[in-house]
C-alpha positions in Angstrom: 142.4 77.8 88.2 144.2 79.0 91.2 147.9 80.1 90.8 149.7 80.9 94.3 153.4 81.4 94.7 155.8 82.9 97.0 157.8 86.3 96.4 160.9 85.3 95.1 164.6 86.5 95.1 165.9 87.3 91.6 168.0 83.7 92.0 164.6 82.0 92.2 162.5 83.6 89.5 162.8 80.5 87.4 161.3 78.6 89.9 158.6 80.9 90.0 157.7 80.8 86.3 157.6 77.0 86.8 155.3 77.3 89.6 152.9 79.6 88.0 152.9 77.4 85.0 152.2 74.2 86.8 149.5 76.3 89.0 151.3 75.0 92.4 149.1 75.8 95.4 150.7 77.2 98.2 154.2 77.8 99.6 153.8 78.2 103.6 155.7 81.2 105.2 158.1 80.6 108.1 156.5 81.1 111.5 157.9 83.1 114.3 156.9 84.3 117.7 155.6 87.8 118.0 155.7 89.8 121.2 152.3 90.4 122.9 151.4 94.0 124.1 150.6 94.8 127.6 147.6 96.4 128.9 146.4 97.8 132.4 142.8 98.1 132.6 140.9 97.4 129.6 138.5 94.6 129.7 138.6 94.4 125.9 140.9 95.8 123.2 141.6 95.8 119.6 144.1 97.5 117.3 144.0 97.4 113.5 145.9 99.1 110.7 145.0 101.5 108.1 143.8 98.6 105.9 141.4 97.2 108.8 143.8 94.0 109.6 143.3 93.5 113.1 147.0 93.5 114.5 146.0 92.2 118.1 142.8 91.6 119.9 141.9 90.8 123.6 137.9 90.0 124.0 137.5 91.9 121.0 133.9 90.7 120.4 132.6 91.4 123.9 129.7 93.4 124.1 130.0 96.2 126.5 128.8 99.8 127.4 130.5 102.0 124.6 129.7 105.0 126.4 130.1 108.6 124.6 131.9 106.7 121.5 128.4 106.3 120.8 128.6 110.1 119.5 130.8 109.2 116.3 127.5 107.3 114.7 125.4 110.1 115.9 127.6 112.3 114.0 127.7 110.2 110.8 124.1 109.8 110.8 123.4 113.6 111.2 125.9 114.2 108.4 124.3 111.3 106.1 121.2 113.3 106.4 122.1 116.1 104.5 121.0 118.9 107.3 122.9 121.9 106.1 125.7 122.6 108.3 125.4 126.4 108.8 121.3 126.1 109.1 120.1 127.0 112.5 118.6 124.2 115.0 115.9 124.5 117.5 116.7 123.7 121.0 114.7 121.6 123.1 115.2 121.4 127.1 116.4 117.9 127.6 115.9 115.4 130.6 119.3 114.1 131.4 120.9 112.4 134.6 122.0 115.1 137.0 125.7 114.3 136.2 125.8 113.9 132.7 127.9 116.3 130.6 126.0 119.1 129.0 127.3 121.9 126.4 124.7 124.0 128.4 122.0 124.6 125.5 118.6 125.8 126.6 115.2 126.5 124.7 115.3 129.8 122.7 119.0 129.1 121.4 119.7 128.7 117.9 123.1 127.1 117.3 123.8 126.0 113.9 124.3 122.3 113.0 127.9 122.5 112.6 128.0 124.1 116.2 126.2 121.5 117.8 128.2 118.8 116.1 131.5 120.5 117.4 129.9 120.4 121.0 129.3 116.7 120.4 132.4 115.6 119.3 134.8 118.0 121.1 133.2 118.5 124.3 131.0 115.2 124.5 127.8 117.4 125.2 124.7 115.1 125.7 122.2 117.7 125.3 123.8 118.4 121.9 123.2 114.7 120.7 119.5 114.7 121.6 118.8 118.1 119.8 120.6 116.8 116.8 118.2 113.9 116.5 115.2 115.9 117.3 116.4 118.5 114.3 117.2 115.6 112.0 114.6 113.0 112.7 112.0 114.7 114.8 112.3 112.2 117.7 115.4 110.4 119.2 114.1 106.9 118.5 113.8 107.7 114.6 117.2 109.0 114.7 118.5 105.7 116.8 116.8 103.6 114.1 119.1 105.1 111.5 122.1 104.7 113.7 121.5 100.9 114.3 120.8 100.8 110.3 124.1 102.3 109.8 125.8 99.8 112.1 124.4 96.9 110.2 125.8 98.6 106.8 129.2 98.6 108.2 129.3 95.3 109.5 129.1 96.2 113.0 127.5 92.6 114.4 128.0 93.2 117.9 126.7 96.6 118.3 123.3 98.0 119.3 122.1 101.8 119.9 119.4 102.7 122.2 120.3 106.3 122.5 122.5 109.0 120.8 124.7 110.1 123.6 125.8 106.8 125.0 125.0 107.1 128.8 124.2 103.8 130.2 120.9 102.1 129.2 120.0 98.5 128.8 120.4 97.2 125.1 123.3 99.8 124.4 126.3 98.2 123.7 129.2 97.7 121.2 132.5 95.7 120.9 135.9 97.0 120.7 136.3 95.2 117.2 133.2 96.9 116.0 134.2 100.5 117.4 137.6 100.3 115.3 135.5 99.7 112.2 133.2 102.7 113.0 136.2 104.7 113.8 138.2 104.0 110.8 135.0 104.6 108.6 134.4 107.9 110.4 138.0 109.2 109.8 138.3 108.0 106.1 134.8 109.0 105.0 133.5 112.1 106.8 136.3 114.8 106.6 134.3 116.9 109.1 134.7 114.5 111.8 138.1 114.0 111.1 138.8 117.8 111.6 136.6 118.2 114.4 137.9 115.4 116.8 141.4 116.9 116.5 140.3 120.2 117.8 141.7 120.9 121.6 138.7 123.0 122.3 136.0 125.2 120.5 134.5 128.6 121.3 130.6 128.5 121.0 127.5 130.9 121.8 125.6 129.2 124.4 122.7 131.0 126.4 123.7 134.3 124.8 127.3 134.2 125.7 130.4 132.5 124.5 131.8 129.5 126.1 135.1 127.8 125.5 134.4 123.9 125.5 137.6 122.0 126.0 138.1 118.5 124.2 137.9 115.4 126.6 140.8 113.9 124.7 143.7 114.6 127.0 145.9 111.9 124.8 146.2 114.6 122.1 148.3 116.8 124.2 151.0 113.8 124.8 150.7 111.3 122.1 152.7 111.8 119.0 150.6 111.6 115.9 147.0 111.3 117.6 144.4 111.8 115.3 141.3 111.8 117.9 138.8 110.3 118.2 136.5 109.8 121.1 136.3 109.3 124.7 133.7 107.7 126.8 132.9 107.3 130.6 129.9 105.6 132.5 129.8 103.7 135.7 130.3 100.3 133.9 133.9 101.5 132.8 135.7 104.3 130.8 136.6 104.0 127.1 138.4 105.3 124.4 138.4 104.9 120.4 141.6 106.2 119.3 143.5 106.7 115.7 146.7 108.2 115.1 149.5 108.2 112.3 153.3 107.9 112.2 155.0 107.9 109.0 153.2 105.7 106.6 151.7 103.7 109.3 147.9 104.4 110.6 146.3 102.9 113.5 142.9 102.5 115.0 142.2 101.2 118.4 139.2 100.7 120.8 139.4 99.9 124.5 136.3 99.2 126.7 135.8 98.6 130.5 138.7 100.4 131.9 138.7 101.4 135.6 140.0 105.2 135.5 140.1 108.1 132.7 144.0 107.6 132.9 143.8 104.0 132.2 142.1 104.3 128.7 144.6 106.7 127.7 147.4 104.6 128.9 146.2 101.1 127.3 145.8 103.1 124.2 149.5 104.3 124.1 150.6 101.2 125.1 148.7 99.5 122.1 149.9 102.0 119.6 153.7 101.9 120.8 153.7 98.3 120.6 152.4 98.3 117.0 154.7 101.3 115.9 157.7 99.3 117.6 156.5 95.7 116.0 155.3 96.8 112.5 156.3 98.5 109.6 154.8 99.6 106.2 156.3 97.7 103.2 155.9 98.2 99.4 154.7 94.8 97.7 154.5 96.3 94.2 154.2 99.2 92.1 151.4 100.8 90.0 151.8 99.7 86.6 154.0 96.8 87.0 153.2 94.1 84.7 152.5 90.9 86.4 150.9 88.8 83.6 150.3 88.7 79.9 146.8 87.9 78.9 145.4 86.8 75.4 143.3 89.6 73.6 140.0 89.3 72.8 139.9 91.5 69.7 143.5 90.5 68.2 144.9 87.3 66.8 148.0 86.4 68.5 147.9 89.5 70.5 148.6 90.0 74.1 147.3 92.5 76.9 149.6 93.2 80.0 147.9 92.8 83.2 149.0 95.4 85.6 148.7 96.5 89.4 146.4 99.5 89.6 148.6 101.5 92.0 151.2 101.0 94.5 150.7 98.0 97.0 151.7 98.3 100.5 150.8 96.6 103.5 151.7 96.3 107.4 154.2 93.7 108.0 156.3 92.3 110.8 160.0 92.9 111.0 160.8 89.2 110.2 159.3 86.3 108.2 158.5 85.4 104.8 155.8 87.0 102.8 153.5 85.1 100.9 151.0 85.8 98.0 147.9 84.1 96.4 146.5 85.3 93.2 143.1 84.0 91.8 142.0 84.7 88.3 138.3 86.0 87.7 138.2 84.1 84.6 140.9 81.9 83.8 141.8 81.0 80.1 139.5 83.5 78.9 140.4 86.2 76.4 140.3 89.7 77.6 140.0 93.2 77.0 141.5 96.5 78.1 140.2 97.6 81.7 138.9 94.4 82.4 139.4 93.1 86.0 141.6 90.3 85.8 142.7 88.5 89.2 142.7 89.5 93.0 146.1 89.0 95.1 146.4 88.8 98.7 149.5 88.9 100.9 150.2 87.1 103.9 152.6 86.6 106.4 152.7 84.0 109.0 149.4 83.3 108.3 147.9 87.0 108.9 146.3 88.9 105.9 148.7 92.1 105.4 147.1 93.3 102.3 145.4 92.9 98.9 144.6 94.1 95.5 143.0 93.3 92.4 144.9 93.5 89.2 143.7 94.9 85.7 144.3 94.4 81.9 146.1 97.4 80.6 145.3 98.8 77.1 149.0 98.5 75.7 149.3 95.4 73.6 152.1 93.2 72.7 152.1 91.6 69.4 153.5 88.5 70.6 152.2 84.8 70.8 154.0 84.0 74.0 156.0 85.9 76.6 159.1 85.2 78.7 157.9 85.5 82.3 161.4 85.9 83.5 161.6 89.4 81.8 158.6 90.5 83.5 159.0 92.8 86.6 157.7 91.0 89.4 156.8 91.6 93.0 159.2 93.2 95.4 161.5 90.9 97.3 161.1 91.5 100.8 164.5 90.4 101.6 166.7 92.5 99.5 
């Protein structure tokens, strides 16, 4: 049985109780116009929040050259391999086009995997990318197969890798929508990547002498809250995969097919500014709040509390009603403590803002029924 209701004010909680009891399906939100962001050069662009909700998209699924954003996937696969970060690596001389960015490694150097990854992520060294593949998998093709496998696991349906560095090659492409998925996953699941992409530079021993390799991410010097993560540039256009955080809002962006280095940074800043000006983070409910009473399987006339597992927040527009939809996993079935009970989704203007599951609490109430008006309900978004 599906139960859906709108977040209510205190005055409307009696109607909410009736709605839940009768199983009324939907109360739509009030629609309103949302100002669109402006971009200058990007052929494709996407911006999403920390929950992965797309806030705005322009040609988000178009398959374009991703350039050196590729190296984020290279780093993830290298870290997945378990190769010890502080173990030395063998270096081979690699054949690259004359203008390809190189850290400068040559046969005979013995950098650690940590150093190769720093040269990869901070300076975008293409020679570092290929040598990482050689040390992890023995050859680049085998390593690239792991990159494509990882992309499939992440749901990157408009992405295909042909190399580890991102230099232009037929069949090597991605989409802005896929890249924000990758960027968000990389920063959330790989602390090494999250820390490294914020470095302004790194000093490494290359060719017998220490060299300072400066970051290619110029936006970090000028944009408040920027967290990285990777630039790219090929003949087909410049690119940038970005992330930032201000207050309790985190954003992920990807811009592809820009005409200039400056354009990729400007469009990223424009998208992020628009989102920070347009959206805010709101709390829908607090961890431990009782949202329902359910029959207890092991006690006659006993009841279990159904609660939210943690504080529930989502990115919302400054205007417009919030609605929620609750679906019970096993309606009308007696439950035991720790059982998952239902899933809840919050929407605003038809856009998914966030979601959560509820679970059965171990605390029981010896009562045959409960007055739902006495239970704490979801926060009124307009109070």
